[in-house]
C-alpha positions as CSV (number, residue, x, y, z in Angstrom):
1,X,114.1,82.3,77.1
2,X,111.2,81.1,75.2
3,X,108.1,79.7,77.1
4,X,108.6,75.6,77.2
5,X,112.4,76.7,78.5
6,X,111.2,78.5,81.2
7,X,109.3,74.9,82.4
8,X,109.7,71.3,80.8
9,X,106.1,69.7,79.9
10,X,105.1,67.0,82.2
11,X,101.4,65.7,82.8
12,X,100.1,66.3,86.3
13,X,99.7,62.4,85.9
14,X,103.0,62.3,85.0
15,X,104.6,63.4,88.2
16,X,106.0,62.3,91.7
17,X,102.8,62.7,94.0
18,X,102.2,65.8,95.5
19,X,100.8,65.8,99.1
20,X,100.0,68.4,102.2
21,X,100.0,69.4,105.0
22,X,98.6,66.4,107.8
23,X,97.2,64.6,104.5
24,X,94.3,67.4,103.6
25,X,92.6,66.6,100.3
26,X,92.7,70.4,99.0
27,X,95.2,73.3,98.8
28,X,93.1,76.1,99.0
29,X,94.6,79.8,98.5
30,X,92.7,83.4,97.8
31,X,93.7,86.4,96.8
32,X,93.0,89.8,97.8
33,X,93.8,92.5,95.6
34,X,94.6,95.9,96.9
35,X,95.0,97.6,93.8
36,X,95.9,101.8,93.4
37,X,94.5,103.6,89.8
38,X,95.9,106.6,88.6
39,X,92.9,109.4,88.4
40,X,94.4,110.9,85.2
41,X,93.9,108.3,83.0
42,X,90.9,106.9,81.4
43,X,93.0,103.2,81.3
44,X,91.6,100.4,84.0
45,X,88.9,97.9,84.4
46,X,85.0,99.9,84.7
47,X,81.8,99.3,84.4
48,X,80.4,102.0,82.6
49,X,81.0,102.2,78.9
50,X,80.4,105.7,77.9
51,X,83.9,106.5,78.9
52,X,85.2,109.7,78.1
53,X,88.0,110.9,76.2
54,X,89.6,112.4,78.4
55,X,90.1,111.8,82.4
56,X,89.0,112.7,84.6
57,X,86.6,109.4,83.9
58,X,84.4,109.7,87.0
59,X,82.3,106.8,87.1
60,X,84.9,103.8,87.0
61,X,87.6,105.8,89.2
62,X,85.0,106.6,91.5
63,X,83.7,103.1,91.5
64,X,87.5,101.4,91.7
65,X,87.7,103.6,94.7
66,X,84.6,102.3,96.4
67,X,86.9,99.3,96.8
68,X,89.3,100.4,99.3
69,X,87.0,103.3,101.2
70,X,84.2,100.9,101.6
71,X,84.1,97.0,99.9
72,X,87.6,96.3,101.3
73,X,86.6,96.0,104.8
74,X,83.3,94.6,103.9
75,X,85.9,91.5,102.3
76,X,88.5,91.5,105.5
77,X,85.1,91.5,108.2
78,X,84.1,87.8,106.1
79,X,87.1,86.4,105.8
80,X,88.8,87.3,109.4
81,X,85.5,85.8,110.4
82,X,85.9,83.0,108.3
83,X,89.3,82.7,109.9
84,X,90.9,82.2,106.3
85,X,94.4,83.2,105.5
86,X,94.8,85.8,102.8
87,X,98.0,87.1,100.1
88,X,96.7,90.5,99.4
89,X,97.6,90.9,95.6
90,X,99.4,94.7,96.4
91,X,100.0,97.9,94.3
92,X,102.8,99.2,95.8
93,X,101.3,102.4,95.2
94,X,98.3,101.5,97.4
95,X,100.6,102.4,100.2
96,X,100.4,105.7,100.0
97,X,97.3,106.2,99.4
98,X,95.7,104.1,101.3
99,X,98.1,103.0,103.9
100,X,94.8,102.4,106.4
101,X,93.9,99.1,104.2
102,X,97.0,98.5,104.0
103,X,97.7,98.3,107.8
104,X,94.1,96.5,108.3
105,X,96.4,93.3,106.1
106,X,99.5,93.8,108.0
107,X,97.6,93.7,111.0
108,X,95.3,90.4,110.0
109,X,98.7,88.8,109.6
110,X,98.0,88.4,105.7
111,X,101.1,88.0,103.1
112,X,101.7,91.1,101.3
113,X,103.0,89.6,97.0
114,X,103.8,92.5,95.2
115,X,101.6,93.7,92.4
116,X,103.4,96.2,90.5
117,X,103.0,100.1,91.6
118,X,99.6,100.6,90.2
119,X,97.0,99.0,88.1
120,X,97.5,101.5,84.9
121,X,100.9,100.6,84.0
122,X,101.3,96.8,82.9
123,X,105.0,95.6,82.0
124,X,104.3,94.5,78.6
125,X,105.8,96.4,76.9
126,X,109.0,97.9,78.9
127,X,112.5,97.6,78.3
128,X,114.8,95.4,81.0
129,X,115.4,99.4,82.5
130,X,112.1,100.3,82.8
131,X,110.8,96.8,83.9
132,X,113.8,96.7,86.7
133,X,112.7,99.7,87.5
134,X,109.6,99.0,88.4
135,X,109.6,95.8,89.9
136,X,112.7,97.0,92.4
137,X,110.5,100.1,92.9
138,X,107.5,98.0,93.9
139,X,109.2,95.8,96.1
140,X,111.2,98.4,97.8
141,X,108.3,100.6,98.9
142,X,105.9,97.5,100.2
143,X,109.6,96.5,102.4
144,X,109.8,99.8,103.9
145,X,105.8,99.8,104.0
146,X,105.4,97.0,106.5
147,X,108.9,96.0,107.1
148,X,109.1,93.1,105.0
149,X,110.5,92.3,101.3
150,X,107.4,90.1,99.8
151,X,108.6,86.9,97.9
152,X,105.8,86.4,95.9
153,X,104.9,88.5,92.6
154,X,101.6,89.0,90.2
155,X,101.6,91.5,87.3
156,X,99.2,94.0,87.3
157,X,96.6,92.8,84.5
158,X,98.9,89.4,85.1
159,X,101.4,90.9,82.4
160,X,104.9,89.9,82.1
161,X,107.9,90.1,79.0
162,X,110.1,87.9,78.3
163,X,112.6,89.3,81.0
164,X,109.9,89.3,83.8
165,X,111.0,85.9,85.5
166,X,114.9,87.1,85.1
167,X,114.5,90.1,87.0
168,X,112.3,89.0,89.2
169,X,114.4,85.8,90.3
170,X,118.1,89.1,90.1
171,X,115.6,90.3,93.1
172,X,115.1,87.7,95.3
173,X,111.5,86.5,94.4
174,X,110.6,83.7,94.9
175,X,107.1,82.7,93.3
176,X,105.2,84.2,91.0
177,X,101.5,84.2,90.5
178,X,100.4,84.7,86.6
179,X,101.2,81.4,85.4
180,X,98.0,80.2,85.7
181,X,98.1,77.2,83.6
182,X,98.1,74.4,86.0
183,X,96.7,72.9,89.7
184,X,99.8,72.4,91.4
185,X,103.2,74.4,91.7
186,X,105.8,74.0,90.0
187,X,109.0,75.9,88.9
188,X,109.9,78.0,85.8
189,X,114.0,78.8,84.7
190,X,115.4,81.5,85.0
191,X,119.2,83.0,84.1
192,X,119.2,83.6,88.0
193,X,118.1,80.0,88.9
194,X,114.9,78.1,89.5
195,X,111.9,80.7,90.5
196,X,108.2,79.2,91.8
197,X,105.0,78.7,89.8
198,X,101.4,79.2,91.9
199,X,99.1,80.0,89.6
200,X,96.6,82.8,90.4
201,X,93.2,81.9,88.2
202,X,91.6,83.4,85.4
203,X,88.4,81.2,85.8
204,X,87.2,81.4,90.0
205,X,87.8,85.3,89.3
206,X,85.3,87.9,90.5
207,X,86.7,90.4,87.8
208,X,86.9,88.3,85.4
209,X,83.2,86.2,86.0
210,X,81.6,90.2,86.4
211,X,83.5,92.2,83.7
212,X,83.9,89.2,80.7
213,X,81.3,86.5,81.6
214,X,78.5,88.8,83.0
215,X,78.0,86.6,86.3
216,X,75.1,87.3,88.4
217,X,76.5,87.8,92.0
218,X,74.9,84.1,92.8
219,X,76.2,82.5,89.2
220,X,80.0,84.1,91.2
221,X,79.5,82.5,93.7
222,X,78.2,79.4,92.8
223,X,81.3,79.2,90.1
224,X,83.3,79.3,93.6
225,X,81.7,76.0,95.5
226,X,81.7,74.0,92.1
227,X,84.8,73.9,91.7
228,X,86.3,73.6,95.0
229,X,83.2,70.8,95.6
230,X,84.6,69.0,91.9
231,X,88.6,69.3,93.2
232,X,87.7,68.5,96.8
233,X,85.7,65.6,95.8
234,X,88.4,64.6,93.6
235,X,90.9,64.2,96.2
236,X,92.6,60.7,95.3
237,X,94.5,63.1,92.2
238,X,96.6,64.2,94.7
239,X,98.2,67.7,95.6
240,X,95.5,69.7,93.5
241,X,95.4,73.1,93.9
242,X,92.6,75.8,94.2
243,X,93.5,79.8,93.8
244,X,90.0,82.2,94.4
245,X,90.3,85.9,92.9
246,X,88.3,88.6,94.4
247,X,88.5,92.5,94.4
248,X,86.7,94.6,96.7
249,X,84.9,97.0,93.9
250,X,83.5,93.5,92.8
251,X,83.2,91.6,95.8
252,X,82.9,93.9,98.3
253,X,79.4,95.0,97.4
254,X,76.6,94.3,99.6
255,X,74.4,92.7,96.9
256,X,77.8,90.1,95.8
257,X,79.2,90.0,99.8
258,X,76.6,87.9,100.7
259,X,77.4,85.2,98.3
260,X,80.7,85.6,98.5
261,X,80.5,84.9,101.9
262,X,78.2,81.7,101.6
263,X,80.7,80.1,99.5
264,X,83.7,80.7,101.4
265,X,81.9,79.5,104.5
266,X,81.0,76.5,102.0
267,X,84.4,75.5,101.9
268,X,85.3,76.3,105.6
269,X,83.5,74.6,106.7
270,X,85.4,71.1,105.1
271,X,87.6,68.7,106.4
272,X,90.7,68.0,105.3
273,X,91.4,71.4,103.9
274,X,94.6,72.5,104.1
275,X,93.6,76.6,103.8
276,X,97.2,78.8,103.1
277,X,99.0,81.7,101.6
278,X,100.4,81.4,98.1
279,X,103.9,81.6,100.0
280,X,102.4,79.1,102.6
281,X,101.8,77.1,99.4
282,X,105.4,77.8,97.9
283,X,107.2,76.9,101.0
284,X,105.9,73.7,101.3
285,X,106.8,73.0,97.3
286,X,110.3,73.5,98.4
287,X,110.3,71.2,101.6
288,X,108.5,68.2,99.3
289,X,110.1,68.5,96.4
290,X,114.0,70.4,96.8
291,X,115.9,72.1,93.9
292,X,118.7,70.1,91.8
C-alpha cells in the first residue's frame, strides 16, 4: 500500500474526543532502548568522528557497550525509584549478549517491544522474504527468552519497507511505534486488517538530541520538561500523548542522568497524568474506539 492508503488524513481537531483513564490530562510513555550492535562492522551510531575504514571500531563500539554494562543500570534505578512504567525497545540479540539486562527488564515488569534483531540491521532495502525472517526471528527469540511474545514493534532506526506493516500484522503484532506523525494513537491499514500506531518521538529523544542537535545535558532535559509542560497545560485539547525516548549510552552517563532524573521527577510530580506502556495506551484506544 502507498503511504496515504495506510491511514486516511484526519486532523486531530476533527476526531472523536479521546479520554484517558481517570480523566488524566495527558498520557506519557517512556521507551528505554536496549540495543545490540555487532562488533564486525563500523556501522552504527557513534560519538567519535574518526571512524576506521575497517572494524574493529573500538571507540564507538565500546562507547555503545557502556550502555548495557553501566548506563542501563543507572537509568533503571531512576525509572524504578520514580515508579515509571517502561516499554523496552529490545533488539532480540540482546537476549543472547546481554541476558542480565533483559532479565532485569522482565523483573521490573517492563513491556518488551520488539526492535529487530540488532541495531546494525535495518529493514530498508530488504526483500519481503528477508524482512519476514528478521521479524519472525526477533519475535520468536524474545518470546523464547521472556515467555511472552511482544505485541509491539519499533523498527531499528525507525526503518520500514512498503511491506513491513503487512508482515507485522501477519505475525500478530498489534501496534507499531515507527510512525511519528501524531500525538494520539490511530489505526494503520494492512492486507491482514488494521494495526495500531503508537507514535514514538524523534524530538524528545536523547540520541537525536545529542547526535543531531548537539544538546547539552541541561538542554536535553529542558526539551523534555517544555514538551511535557506545554502538553499538560493544554489538556483541554484532549487525549494527547507524549513519548520520551532514552538510550543507556546517552542518558545513562552520570552527567546526563542527573538532569534526566530531574526532568522525569518533574513530570511524576504532576497530578492527573497517566504514565503507561505503549501497549497499555494501544489497548485503551482499542477499547475506546473498537475497530469497525
